[in-house]
Biotite code that builds the C-alpha atoms (Angstrom):
import biotite.structure as struc

atoms = struc.array([
    struc.Atom([-0.131, 0.129, -0.018], chain_id="A", res_id=1, res_name="MET", atom_name="CA", element="C"),
    struc.Atom([1.240, 3.412, -0.678], chain_id="A", res_id=2, res_name="THR", atom_name="CA", element="C"),
    struc.Atom([0.171, 7.219, -0.775], chain_id="A", res_id=3, res_name="GLY", atom_name="CA", element="C"),
    struc.Atom([-1.141, 9.796, 1.515], chain_id="A", res_id=4, res_name="ARG", atom_name="CA", element="C"),
    struc.Atom([-5.075, 10.170, 1.380], chain_id="A", res_id=5, res_name="TYR", atom_name="CA", element="C"),
    struc.Atom([-6.866, 13.047, 3.449], chain_id="A", res_id=6, res_name="TYR", atom_name="CA", element="C"),
    struc.Atom([-10.442, 12.295, 4.650], chain_id="A", res_id=7, res_name="HIS", atom_name="CA", element="C"),
    struc.Atom([-12.782, 13.224, 7.704], chain_id="A", res_id=8, res_name="THR", atom_name="CA", element="C"),
    struc.Atom([-14.629, 11.285, 10.287], chain_id="A", res_id=9, res_name="LEU", atom_name="CA", element="C"),
    struc.Atom([-18.356, 11.802, 10.381], chain_id="A", res_id=10, res_name="ASP", atom_name="CA", element="C"),
    struc.Atom([-20.303, 12.300, 13.589], chain_id="A", res_id=11, res_name="ALA", atom_name="CA", element="C"),
    struc.Atom([-20.763, 8.448, 14.165], chain_id="A", res_id=12, res_name="LYS", atom_name="CA", element="C"),
    struc.Atom([-16.952, 7.840, 13.539], chain_id="A", res_id=13, res_name="GLY", atom_name="CA", element="C"),
    struc.Atom([-17.330, 6.331, 10.369], chain_id="A", res_id=14, res_name="ARG", atom_name="CA", element="C"),
    struc.Atom([-14.413, 6.966, 7.889], chain_id="A", res_id=15, res_name="LEU", atom_name="CA", element="C"),
    struc.Atom([-14.279, 6.568, 3.884], chain_id="A", res_id=16, res_name="SER", atom_name="CA", element="C"),
    struc.Atom([-11.334, 4.289, 2.776], chain_id="A", res_id=17, res_name="ILE", atom_name="CA", element="C"),
    struc.Atom([-9.882, 5.562, -0.292], chain_id="A", res_id=18, res_name="PRO", atom_name="CA", element="C"),
    struc.Atom([-10.931, 3.223, -3.491], chain_id="A", res_id=19, res_name="VAL", atom_name="CA", element="C"),
    struc.Atom([-7.241, 2.179, -3.948], chain_id="A", res_id=20, res_name="ARG", atom_name="CA", element="C"),
    struc.Atom([-7.153, 0.870, -0.597], chain_id="A", res_id=21, res_name="LEU", atom_name="CA", element="C"),
    struc.Atom([-10.374, -0.770, -0.387], chain_id="A", res_id=22, res_name="ARG", atom_name="CA", element="C"),
    struc.Atom([-9.324, -3.084, -3.649], chain_id="A", res_id=23, res_name="ASP", atom_name="CA", element="C"),
    struc.Atom([-6.210, -4.072, -1.283], chain_id="A", res_id=24, res_name="GLU", atom_name="CA", element="C"),
    struc.Atom([-8.284, -4.566, 1.947], chain_id="A", res_id=25, res_name="PHE", atom_name="CA", element="C"),
    struc.Atom([-11.283, -6.233, 0.411], chain_id="A", res_id=26, res_name="GLY", atom_name="CA", element="C"),
    struc.Atom([-14.602, -6.448, 2.508], chain_id="A", res_id=27, res_name="GLU", atom_name="CA", element="C"),
    struc.Atom([-12.975, -6.056, 5.918], chain_id="A", res_id=28, res_name="SER", atom_name="CA", element="C"),
    struc.Atom([-9.832, -5.507, 7.437], chain_id="A", res_id=29, res_name="PHE", atom_name="CA", element="C"),
    struc.Atom([-8.370, -5.347, 10.975], chain_id="A", res_id=30, res_name="TYR", atom_name="CA", element="C"),
    struc.Atom([-7.771, -2.077, 12.628], chain_id="A", res_id=31, res_name="VAL", atom_name="CA", element="C"),
    struc.Atom([-5.522, -1.741, 15.850], chain_id="A", res_id=32, res_name="THR", atom_name="CA", element="C"),
    struc.Atom([-3.319, 0.589, 17.840], chain_id="A", res_id=33, res_name="VAL", atom_name="CA", element="C"),
    struc.Atom([0.007, 1.980, 16.750], chain_id="A", res_id=34, res_name="GLY", atom_name="CA", element="C"),
    struc.Atom([2.973, 3.831, 18.019], chain_id="A", res_id=35, res_name="THR", atom_name="CA", element="C"),
    struc.Atom([5.802, 4.866, 17.055], chain_id="A", res_id=36, res_name="GLU", atom_name="CA", element="C"),
    struc.Atom([8.980, 7.183, 18.377], chain_id="A", res_id=37, res_name="ILE", atom_name="CA", element="C"),
    struc.Atom([9.429, 10.086, 15.766], chain_id="A", res_id=38, res_name="THR", atom_name="CA", element="C"),
    struc.Atom([12.585, 11.753, 14.771], chain_id="A", res_id=39, res_name="PRO", atom_name="CA", element="C"),
    struc.Atom([12.088, 14.228, 17.431], chain_id="A", res_id=40, res_name="ASN", atom_name="CA", element="C"),
    struc.Atom([11.884, 11.665, 19.869], chain_id="A", res_id=41, res_name="ASN", atom_name="CA", element="C"),
    struc.Atom([8.256, 12.110, 20.578], chain_id="A", res_id=42, res_name="THR", atom_name="CA", element="C"),
    struc.Atom([6.077, 9.335, 20.832], chain_id="A", res_id=43, res_name="THR", atom_name="CA", element="C"),
    struc.Atom([2.877, 9.365, 18.371], chain_id="A", res_id=44, res_name="GLU", atom_name="CA", element="C"),
    struc.Atom([0.124, 7.262, 18.469], chain_id="A", res_id=45, res_name="LYS", atom_name="CA", element="C"),
    struc.Atom([-2.013, 6.412, 15.234], chain_id="A", res_id=46, res_name="TYR", atom_name="CA", element="C"),
    struc.Atom([-3.981, 3.329, 14.172], chain_id="A", res_id=47, res_name="LEU", atom_name="CA", element="C"),
    struc.Atom([-2.896, 0.373, 11.886], chain_id="A", res_id=48, res_name="THR", atom_name="CA", element="C"),
    struc.Atom([-5.094, -1.332, 9.442], chain_id="A", res_id=49, res_name="GLY", atom_name="CA", element="C"),
    struc.Atom([-3.882, -4.720, 8.093], chain_id="A", res_id=50, res_name="TYR", atom_name="CA", element="C"),
    struc.Atom([-5.350, -6.808, 5.352], chain_id="A", res_id=51, res_name="THR", atom_name="CA", element="C"),
    struc.Atom([-6.450, -10.348, 6.357], chain_id="A", res_id=52, res_name="ASN", atom_name="CA", element="C"),
    struc.Atom([-3.355, -11.737, 4.862], chain_id="A", res_id=53, res_name="GLU", atom_name="CA", element="C"),
    struc.Atom([-0.919, -9.701, 6.794], chain_id="A", res_id=54, res_name="SER", atom_name="CA", element="C"),
    struc.Atom([-3.202, -9.998, 10.171], chain_id="A", res_id=55, res_name="TRP", atom_name="CA", element="C"),
    struc.Atom([-2.657, -13.704, 9.498], chain_id="A", res_id=56, res_name="ASN", atom_name="CA", element="C"),
    struc.Atom([1.163, -13.129, 8.956], chain_id="A", res_id=57, res_name="ARG", atom_name="CA", element="C"),
    struc.Atom([1.448, -11.328, 12.275], chain_id="A", res_id=58, res_name="LEU", atom_name="CA", element="C"),
    struc.Atom([-0.646, -14.057, 13.972], chain_id="A", res_id=59, res_name="MET", atom_name="CA", element="C"),
    struc.Atom([1.694, -16.891, 12.565], chain_id="A", res_id=60, res_name="GLU", atom_name="CA", element="C"),
    struc.Atom([4.746, -14.865, 13.950], chain_id="A", res_id=61, res_name="LYS", atom_name="CA", element="C"),
    struc.Atom([3.101, -14.039, 17.193], chain_id="A", res_id=62, res_name="LEU", atom_name="CA", element="C"),
    struc.Atom([2.037, -17.661, 17.886], chain_id="A", res_id=63, res_name="LEU", atom_name="CA", element="C"),
    struc.Atom([5.594, -18.648, 17.298], chain_id="A", res_id=64, res_name="ALA", atom_name="CA", element="C"),
    struc.Atom([6.972, -16.637, 20.074], chain_id="A", res_id=65, res_name="MET", atom_name="CA", element="C"),
    struc.Atom([7.432, -17.744, 23.803], chain_id="A", res_id=66, res_name="PRO", atom_name="CA", element="C"),
    struc.Atom([4.728, -16.928, 26.011], chain_id="A", res_id=67, res_name="GLY", atom_name="CA", element="C"),
    struc.Atom([6.727, -14.054, 27.929], chain_id="A", res_id=68, res_name="ASN", atom_name="CA", element="C"),
    struc.Atom([7.135, -12.278, 24.420], chain_id="A", res_id=69, res_name="GLU", atom_name="CA", element="C"),
    struc.Atom([3.814, -13.112, 23.328], chain_id="A", res_id=70, res_name="ARG", atom_name="CA", element="C"),
    struc.Atom([2.316, -11.342, 26.116], chain_id="A", res_id=71, res_name="ASN", atom_name="CA", element="C"),
    struc.Atom([3.709, -7.965, 24.982], chain_id="A", res_id=72, res_name="ALA", atom_name="CA", element="C"),
    struc.Atom([1.358, -8.085, 21.929], chain_id="A", res_id=73, res_name="TYR", atom_name="CA", element="C"),
    struc.Atom([-1.550, -8.101, 24.220], chain_id="A", res_id=74, res_name="ARG", atom_name="CA", element="C"),
    struc.Atom([-2.281, -4.526, 24.673], chain_id="A", res_id=75, res_name="ALA", atom_name="CA", element="C"),
    struc.Atom([-2.214, -4.463, 20.501], chain_id="A", res_id=76, res_name="ILE", atom_name="CA", element="C"),
    struc.Atom([-4.742, -7.516, 20.195], chain_id="A", res_id=77, res_name="LEU", atom_name="CA", element="C"),
    struc.Atom([-6.904, -6.645, 22.996], chain_id="A", res_id=78, res_name="SER", atom_name="CA", element="C"),
    struc.Atom([-7.705, -3.287, 21.053], chain_id="A", res_id=79, res_name="ARG", atom_name="CA", element="C"),
    struc.Atom([-7.887, -4.896, 17.413], chain_id="A", res_id=80, res_name="ALA", atom_name="CA", element="C"),
    struc.Atom([-11.171, -4.677, 15.581], chain_id="A", res_id=81, res_name="GLN", atom_name="CA", element="C"),
    struc.Atom([-12.483, -6.126, 12.426], chain_id="A", res_id=82, res_name="LEU", atom_name="CA", element="C"),
    struc.Atom([-13.798, -3.619, 10.484], chain_id="A", res_id=83, res_name="CYS", atom_name="CA", element="C"),
    struc.Atom([-16.387, -3.990, 7.400], chain_id="A", res_id=84, res_name="ASP", atom_name="CA", element="C"),
    struc.Atom([-16.626, -1.815, 4.663], chain_id="A", res_id=85, res_name="ILE", atom_name="CA", element="C"),
    struc.Atom([-19.973, -0.469, 4.065], chain_id="A", res_id=86, res_name="ASP", atom_name="CA", element="C"),
    struc.Atom([-21.821, 0.212, 0.909], chain_id="A", res_id=87, res_name="GLY", atom_name="CA", element="C"),
    struc.Atom([-20.294, 3.755, 0.696], chain_id="A", res_id=88, res_name="GLN", atom_name="CA", element="C"),
    struc.Atom([-16.741, 2.532, 1.488], chain_id="A", res_id=89, res_name="GLY", atom_name="CA", element="C"),
    struc.Atom([-16.824, 3.372, 4.969], chain_id="A", res_id=90, res_name="ARG", atom_name="CA", element="C"),
    struc.Atom([-15.625, 1.834, 8.285], chain_id="A", res_id=91, res_name="ILE", atom_name="CA", element="C"),
    struc.Atom([-16.921, 2.473, 11.726], chain_id="A", res_id=92, res_name="LEU", atom_name="CA", element="C"),
    struc.Atom([-13.919, 2.961, 13.830], chain_id="A", res_id=93, res_name="ILE", atom_name="CA", element="C"),
    struc.Atom([-14.901, 2.303, 17.248], chain_id="A", res_id=94, res_name="PRO", atom_name="CA", element="C"),
    struc.Atom([-14.540, 4.952, 20.201], chain_id="A", res_id=95, res_name="PRO", atom_name="CA", element="C"),
    struc.Atom([-11.729, 3.093, 21.867], chain_id="A", res_id=96, res_name="HIS", atom_name="CA", element="C"),
    struc.Atom([-9.518, 3.288, 18.912], chain_id="A", res_id=97, res_name="LEU", atom_name="CA", element="C"),
    struc.Atom([-10.557, 6.874, 18.081], chain_id="A", res_id=98, res_name="ARG", atom_name="CA", element="C"),
    struc.Atom([-9.510, 7.929, 21.456], chain_id="A", res_id=99, res_name="ASP", atom_name="CA", element="C"),
    struc.Atom([-6.048, 6.158, 21.389], chain_id="A", res_id=100, res_name="TRP", atom_name="CA", element="C"),
    struc.Atom([-5.250, 7.989, 18.046], chain_id="A", res_id=101, res_name="ALA", atom_name="CA", element="C"),
    struc.Atom([-6.774, 11.214, 19.029], chain_id="A", res_id=102, res_name="ALA", atom_name="CA", element="C"),
    struc.Atom([-8.666, 10.988, 16.007], chain_id="A", res_id=103, res_name="LEU", atom_name="CA", element="C"),
    struc.Atom([-11.114, 14.289, 15.725], chain_id="A", res_id=104, res_name="LYS", atom_name="CA", element="C"),
    struc.Atom([-12.067, 15.262, 12.300], chain_id="A", res_id=105, res_name="LYS", atom_name="CA", element="C"),
    struc.Atom([-9.208, 15.508, 10.032], chain_id="A", res_id=106, res_name="ASN", atom_name="CA", element="C"),
    struc.Atom([-7.666, 12.244, 9.027], chain_id="A", res_id=107, res_name="VAL", atom_name="CA", element="C"),
    struc.Atom([-4.929, 11.249, 6.914], chain_id="A", res_id=108, res_name="THR", atom_name="CA", element="C"),
    struc.Atom([-4.614, 7.582, 5.595], chain_id="A", res_id=109, res_name="ILE", atom_name="CA", element="C"),
    struc.Atom([-0.477, 6.513, 4.672], chain_id="A", res_id=110, res_name="VAL", atom_name="CA", element="C"),
    struc.Atom([-0.090, 3.357, 2.990], chain_id="A", res_id=111, res_name="GLY", atom_name="CA", element="C"),
    struc.Atom([2.718, 1.572, 4.529], chain_id="A", res_id=112, res_name="PHE", atom_name="CA", element="C"),
    struc.Atom([3.832, -1.570, 2.438], chain_id="A", res_id=113, res_name="GLY", atom_name="CA", element="C"),
    struc.Atom([1.396, -4.360, 3.584], chain_id="A", res_id=114, res_name="ASP", atom_name="CA", element="C"),
    struc.Atom([-0.845, -2.155, 5.915], chain_id="A", res_id=115, res_name="CYS", atom_name="CA", element="C"),
    struc.Atom([-1.874, 1.237, 6.239], chain_id="A", res_id=116, res_name="ALA", atom_name="CA", element="C"),
    struc.Atom([-1.840, 4.015, 9.239], chain_id="A", res_id=117, res_name="GLN", atom_name="CA", element="C"),
    struc.Atom([-4.404, 6.162, 10.252], chain_id="A", res_id=118, res_name="ILE", atom_name="CA", element="C"),
    struc.Atom([-3.636, 9.494, 11.937], chain_id="A", res_id=119, res_name="TRP", atom_name="CA", element="C"),
    struc.Atom([-5.026, 12.582, 12.819], chain_id="A", res_id=120, res_name="ASP", atom_name="CA", element="C"),
    struc.Atom([-4.002, 14.969, 10.177], chain_id="A", res_id=121, res_name="THR", atom_name="CA", element="C"),
    struc.Atom([-2.135, 17.376, 12.548], chain_id="A", res_id=122, res_name="ASP", atom_name="CA", element="C"),
    struc.Atom([-0.323, 14.801, 14.372], chain_id="A", res_id=123, res_name="MET", atom_name="CA", element="C"),
    struc.Atom([0.721, 13.446, 11.167], chain_id="A", res_id=124, res_name="PHE", atom_name="CA", element="C"),
    struc.Atom([1.743, 16.393, 9.573], chain_id="A", res_id=125, res_name="THR", atom_name="CA", element="C"),
    struc.Atom([4.083, 17.413, 12.430], chain_id="A", res_id=126, res_name="ALA", atom_name="CA", element="C"),
    struc.Atom([5.725, 13.864, 11.882], chain_id="A", res_id=127, res_name="VAL", atom_name="CA", element="C"),
    struc.Atom([5.815, 13.602, 8.061], chain_id="A", res_id=128, res_name="ASP", atom_name="CA", element="C"),
    struc.Atom([7.603, 17.237, 8.581], chain_id="A", res_id=129, res_name="GLU", atom_name="CA", element="C"),
    struc.Atom([10.149, 15.843, 10.770], chain_id="A", res_id=130, res_name="ALA", atom_name="CA", element="C"),
    struc.Atom([10.463, 12.765, 8.496], chain_id="A", res_id=131, res_name="GLU", atom_name="CA", element="C"),
    struc.Atom([11.070, 14.576, 5.399], chain_id="A", res_id=132, res_name="SER", atom_name="CA", element="C"),
    struc.Atom([13.821, 16.458, 6.405], chain_id="A", res_id=133, res_name="SER", atom_name="CA", element="C"),
    struc.Atom([16.590, 16.451, 3.361], chain_id="A", res_id=134, res_name="PRO", atom_name="CA", element="C"),
    struc.Atom([18.756, 14.789, 6.134], chain_id="A", res_id=135, res_name="GLU", atom_name="CA", element="C"),
    struc.Atom([16.460, 11.899, 7.040], chain_id="A", res_id=136, res_name="ASN", atom_name="CA", element="C"),
    struc.Atom([15.502, 11.518, 3.446], chain_id="A", res_id=137, res_name="LEU", atom_name="CA", element="C"),
    struc.Atom([19.263, 10.889, 2.354], chain_id="A", res_id=138, res_name="ALA", atom_name="CA", element="C"),
    struc.Atom([19.785, 8.293, 5.534], chain_id="A", res_id=139, res_name="LYS", atom_name="CA", element="C"),
    struc.Atom([17.016, 6.713, 4.673], chain_id="A", res_id=140, res_name="THR", atom_name="CA", element="C"),
    struc.Atom([17.882, 6.451, 0.704], chain_id="A", res_id=141, res_name="LEU", atom_name="CA", element="C"),
    struc.Atom([21.319, 5.630, 1.565], chain_id="A", res_id=142, res_name="ALA", atom_name="CA", element="C"),
    struc.Atom([20.336, 2.913, 3.866], chain_id="A", res_id=143, res_name="ALA", atom_name="CA", element="C"),
    struc.Atom([18.310, 1.294, 1.266], chain_id="A", res_id=144, res_name="SER", atom_name="CA", element="C"),
    struc.Atom([20.533, 1.147, -1.567], chain_id="A", res_id=145, res_name="ARG", atom_name="CA", element="C"),
    struc.Atom([21.443, -2.515, -2.733], chain_id="A", res_id=146, res_name="ILE", atom_name="CA", element="C"),
])
């Protein structure tokens, strides 16, 4: 999944999924919490949407872990929700997930390989500005050269 898409949450917490991502997600997909430490050393929260295939790969890896390591995923798995795409191409994001990611109205959906991230637009803009500095881009491109 690639690209960046700007949408709004409606009053009921429904979010339109871009057509390109809908094609990859299918009729339903898993949404759960996500977090990362940014280049500014701040911790940001967002949601991650997994295709059924990528979710199953994650579960296989998880089940292969020793129990004490697997327990670290409890917070992620206990908050996961299977979201169905309705006839208008929307999903309902449950309140506990909207609260986690501080989603208010403006949302940015970012393709991220085999998943998509769902950010509050203001949070994503700040993270994107830090990550998109010429220095960070140069480091990333240099590290990815074969």
